[in-house]
Legacy VTK file of the C-alpha trace (Angstrom):
# vtk DataFile Version 3.0
C-alpha trace
ASCII
DATASET POLYDATA
POINTS 325 float
37.367 116.839 123.578
39.014 116.347 126.654
39.473 113.161 129.133
37.725 113.896 132.292
35.931 112.002 135.540
32.414 111.580 136.052
32.655 114.500 138.323
34.764 116.485 135.799
31.859 116.031 133.425
28.756 116.265 135.618
30.429 119.491 136.039
30.951 120.730 132.862
27.351 119.878 131.756
26.410 122.193 134.635
28.922 125.008 133.252
27.792 124.792 129.469
24.056 124.715 130.663
24.681 127.615 133.307
26.590 129.700 130.413
23.621 129.039 127.346
20.582 129.020 129.321
19.939 132.021 132.305
16.877 130.106 133.628
19.152 127.762 135.077
19.701 127.563 138.758
21.452 125.078 140.982
20.237 125.190 144.587
21.599 122.322 147.339
23.118 121.696 150.580
27.231 123.690 150.406
26.979 124.356 146.197
26.916 127.477 147.057
29.704 127.919 148.309
31.599 126.352 146.335
29.515 126.834 143.004
29.652 130.375 142.851
27.829 133.313 144.076
25.051 133.777 141.213
22.853 131.343 140.596
24.160 129.078 142.847
22.441 128.682 145.867
23.450 127.367 149.206
20.021 125.290 151.323
19.448 124.823 154.782
19.795 120.700 155.778
16.330 120.115 154.217
15.390 118.579 150.921
11.662 118.876 151.039
12.512 122.183 151.674
15.163 122.167 148.704
12.722 120.319 146.061
9.932 122.447 146.664
12.033 125.567 146.569
12.715 123.921 143.227
9.024 123.561 142.064
8.111 126.917 142.628
11.083 128.362 140.664
10.359 125.618 138.163
6.024 127.097 137.650
7.862 130.438 137.432
9.667 129.876 134.429
13.165 128.892 136.350
15.028 125.693 135.093
16.625 124.463 138.592
18.900 121.849 139.139
18.532 120.607 142.876
21.068 119.163 144.520
20.397 116.140 147.395
23.850 115.358 148.486
22.887 111.496 148.706
20.325 109.371 147.402
19.518 107.920 150.830
18.435 111.373 151.963
16.658 112.387 149.260
13.213 110.737 151.417
12.219 113.722 153.264
11.646 115.343 149.609
9.342 112.153 148.263
6.078 113.942 149.232
7.211 116.888 147.426
7.851 114.597 143.989
5.143 112.104 144.460
2.883 114.839 144.904
3.672 117.668 143.125
6.559 117.509 140.682
5.346 114.727 139.179
1.386 115.499 138.948
1.528 119.317 138.407
1.811 119.340 134.592
-1.166 116.170 134.575
-3.564 118.152 137.099
-3.377 122.014 135.501
-3.757 120.032 131.843
-0.024 121.055 130.871
-1.046 124.915 131.984
1.811 124.619 133.897
5.576 123.024 133.311
8.014 122.323 135.991
11.285 121.442 134.390
13.205 120.400 137.562
15.912 118.024 137.643
17.102 116.527 140.605
20.818 115.401 141.042
21.427 112.524 143.788
24.576 109.961 144.497
23.526 106.783 144.532
24.678 103.000 145.676
27.430 101.817 147.136
30.606 99.961 147.084
32.713 103.351 149.446
32.034 101.820 152.697
29.471 103.990 153.310
26.935 101.377 155.418
22.997 102.016 154.890
22.286 105.289 155.008
25.104 106.041 151.942
24.555 103.522 150.251
21.052 102.881 148.672
19.736 102.427 145.316
15.683 103.830 145.365
15.618 104.000 141.550
12.696 101.450 141.377
10.856 103.530 143.684
10.934 106.968 141.322
10.738 105.188 138.429
7.437 103.783 140.100
6.204 107.513 139.761
3.891 108.484 136.699
5.142 112.307 135.358
8.856 112.081 136.169
11.849 110.721 134.073
14.835 108.371 135.835
17.876 108.634 134.147
21.097 106.397 135.680
24.288 106.995 133.729
27.394 104.588 134.041
30.650 106.768 132.306
31.528 110.397 131.946
30.473 110.615 128.367
26.836 109.649 129.182
26.826 111.304 132.191
27.385 114.889 130.437
24.807 114.111 127.853
21.840 112.992 129.623
22.260 116.094 132.350
22.664 118.355 129.174
19.490 116.723 128.165
17.773 116.453 131.287
18.493 119.993 131.926
17.050 121.016 128.500
13.908 119.028 128.863
10.539 120.812 130.225
9.977 117.205 132.066
10.914 116.815 135.772
13.784 114.424 135.983
15.674 112.337 139.021
19.081 111.974 137.985
21.050 109.205 140.030
24.615 108.930 140.056
26.714 106.029 141.005
29.105 107.562 143.318
31.395 104.272 143.185
32.341 105.140 140.151
32.652 109.183 139.801
36.473 109.210 139.508
37.276 105.656 137.395
35.038 102.618 136.633
34.572 99.457 139.300
34.349 95.877 138.379
33.496 94.308 141.689
37.021 93.965 142.709
37.836 96.033 145.853
41.568 94.632 146.243
42.656 95.730 142.890
43.687 99.529 142.190
41.442 101.971 140.896
41.446 102.376 136.991
40.883 106.327 136.296
38.402 107.454 133.274
41.259 109.229 131.401
41.993 105.031 130.201
38.169 104.452 129.615
37.263 105.088 125.905
34.078 106.549 127.851
36.123 109.320 129.575
36.750 110.761 126.400
34.334 113.823 126.852
33.729 116.823 124.377
34.268 120.553 125.832
31.266 121.836 124.503
27.615 121.119 124.375
26.349 118.489 123.264
23.328 115.627 124.191
22.548 112.047 124.499
18.881 111.062 124.412
16.752 110.252 127.211
15.045 107.440 126.664
17.013 105.157 124.888
19.676 102.172 126.092
22.665 101.755 124.618
24.678 98.308 123.286
28.027 98.414 125.310
28.935 94.825 124.021
27.470 92.895 121.772
27.286 89.239 121.931
25.142 86.396 120.560
25.051 83.591 123.243
23.193 85.784 126.064
21.433 89.247 127.210
22.930 91.292 129.997
20.667 94.090 131.332
22.233 96.845 133.658
23.005 100.245 134.363
24.792 102.161 136.561
28.347 100.893 138.560
26.910 97.224 137.126
27.348 97.621 134.002
31.454 97.551 134.394
30.937 94.922 136.563
29.083 92.923 134.004
31.817 93.786 131.386
34.394 91.943 133.938
32.103 89.258 134.569
31.716 88.268 130.866
34.962 88.119 130.705
36.129 85.557 133.013
33.419 82.472 131.754
34.311 83.080 127.655
29.962 83.439 127.528
29.914 85.687 124.528
27.008 87.860 126.370
25.582 91.107 124.690
25.356 93.833 127.380
22.698 96.686 127.469
23.115 99.449 129.751
19.763 101.109 129.941
20.881 104.047 131.352
17.128 105.603 131.636
14.635 103.507 133.957
11.710 105.773 132.871
10.995 105.929 129.886
12.917 102.607 128.958
14.096 101.587 125.496
11.656 98.960 125.532
12.536 98.434 121.494
16.894 97.783 122.138
16.419 95.874 124.942
14.208 92.925 123.574
15.999 93.404 119.955
18.909 91.831 122.036
16.787 89.082 123.993
15.403 88.131 120.781
18.523 87.836 118.965
20.266 85.845 121.907
17.411 83.687 123.045
18.615 84.087 126.948
18.860 87.039 129.852
20.029 88.186 133.069
19.228 91.424 134.496
21.776 92.904 137.352
21.578 95.614 139.350
22.734 96.818 143.021
19.162 97.378 144.529
17.261 95.380 146.921
15.925 92.456 144.933
12.315 92.427 146.153
10.519 94.626 144.026
13.803 96.247 141.940
14.042 97.456 139.020
14.976 94.829 137.402
11.334 92.820 137.955
10.028 95.615 135.547
13.088 94.694 133.160
12.329 90.584 133.521
8.171 91.121 133.571
9.162 93.363 129.814
11.116 90.631 128.574
8.237 88.290 129.527
5.485 89.754 127.984
7.400 90.567 124.799
10.173 88.221 124.359
8.400 84.865 125.505
8.650 82.488 121.988
12.564 83.722 122.042
13.517 82.684 125.275
15.684 79.500 125.093
15.891 79.404 129.225
13.710 81.780 132.423
15.200 85.407 133.056
17.684 85.244 135.656
18.214 88.120 138.627
21.528 88.700 139.900
20.951 91.879 143.056
21.896 93.360 146.506
20.340 91.290 148.980
17.216 91.623 150.637
18.355 93.741 153.819
19.262 97.054 154.563
23.221 97.580 152.873
25.353 96.539 155.401
28.709 97.915 156.283
30.555 94.907 157.783
29.229 92.680 154.745
29.178 95.186 152.026
31.520 92.933 149.819
28.849 89.832 150.391
25.601 92.622 149.032
27.463 93.658 146.545
26.467 91.609 143.556
30.151 91.320 142.556
31.887 89.167 139.780
31.847 85.967 140.934
27.498 86.070 141.782
27.095 87.537 137.888
29.525 85.216 136.339
27.321 82.478 138.146
24.101 83.248 136.807
25.521 83.581 133.198
26.230 79.836 133.512
23.276 78.962 135.051
21.112 80.489 132.073
23.895 79.181 129.786
23.094 75.771 131.024
19.404 76.124 131.271
17.699 73.421 129.017
LINES 1 326
325 0 1 2 3 4 5 6 7 8 9 10 11 12 13 14 15 16 17 18 19 20 21 22 23 24 25 26 27 28 29 30 31 32 33 34 35 36 37 38 39 40 41 42 43 44 45 46 47 48 49 50 51 52 53 54 55 56 57 58 59 60 61 62 63 64 65 66 67 68 69 70 71 72 73 74 75 76 77 78 79 80 81 82 83 84 85 86 87 88 89 90 91 92 93 94 95 96 97 98 99 100 101 102 103 104 105 106 107 108 109 110 111 112 113 114 115 116 117 118 119 120 121 122 123 124 125 126 127 128 129 130 131 132 133 134 135 136 137 138 139 140 141 142 143 144 145 146 147 148 149 150 151 152 153 154 155 156 157 158 159 160 161 162 163 164 165 166 167 168 169 170 171 172 173 174 175 176 177 178 179 180 181 182 183 184 185 186 187 188 189 190 191 192 193 194 195 196 197 198 199 200 201 202 203 204 205 206 207 208 209 210 211 212 213 214 215 216 217 218 219 220 221 222 223 224 225 226 227 228 229 230 231 232 233 234 235 236 237 238 239 240 241 242 243 244 245 246 247 248 249 250 251 252 253 254 255 256 257 258 259 260 261 262 263 264 265 266 267 268 269 270 271 272 273 274 275 276 277 278 279 280 281 282 283 284 285 286 287 288 289 290 291 292 293 294 295 296 297 298 299 300 301 302 303 304 305 306 307 308 309 310 311 312 313 314 315 316 317 318 319 320 321 322 323 324
C-alpha cells in the first residue's frame, strides 16, 4: 500500500494496465512528451480526431485510452462519441466491440471560469451504449480506471480536478488537506479493480440520505458535520449504469433524500436520481426530495463560490427536508 493523491493513483492505474496488456495505448494532447515513447502518442489539438482515432484502434483490437485535457473541450468529439463509439456494438450486432476509455478532468473550484469548469456528465449518461464514471477519491480512481480499461465497453471517465491533490470541503479559504491524511488516499501499488456500476455508502446514517458524487461527496460530508443531522451519504460513483439498489435501499431506510451535484440544476444528472427515488421509494418518503446544484448559468469566474454548491446551501437543504412534515 502507498499514500497517493488522485493524480498518482490514476497514473498508477495507467502504469499497471500498460504493463499488463500490450493492447493498451494512450493518446491525447501532450501525453507523449510526458508519458513515454511507445504506446503513448501525442496528438494534434483536435478532440474529434483523438476520439475518432481511438475508435479505429478499438475496432481493430487495441484498448485505447483517449485523454481530453478538459471536459469543456470534449464537445468537438461529441458526434464521434454519440454516433460511432456508443453505437458500433449495437449496429454491428456485437460483431465489433470498441473498448475505448475517454479520460477528462471536470468540475470547478479552481478559478477556471466557464471554459475550464464544466460538469457535462448528464449529457453523456443520456447516451445509450457508453458507461459514465466519476470517482471521488484516489482508491476508487485507480480501481475504477483499471475496470474501465479492462472492460469491453466504451467508458467516459470524468476526473474532478478540484480534488486531484486532496479532498475539498467547499471552503476556499481553508488550507488544502492532502490525500495522505485521508483513509481513501491509501492505494495498493499493484493491480486491483473497483467494479463499475456499484455505488458506495461512505457514511451511514438514519435521518436522511444524501446522493452525490465527485467533489461534492466531501462537501456533503462537511455540511453534514455542521448540522447534526445523522445523514447517510451515498457516493454514486457510476452515472451509467446506475446502482439503483444501493441508492434505493438507503432512501427506503431513511425516508428522506437530498441530491447534490455541481453541474447545472436544470436537466442535470440529479433529475435522474430524483426520478429514480420517486419511482422506487415513493411509499417510504417522508418529505419531497430536494436538489442542491449549480445555477442555470455558465460557470461564472467572478462569482465562482456563489455558483459552487457549498456547505451552507447543502446544510440548508438538509434542515429543510428534516423539517418537512
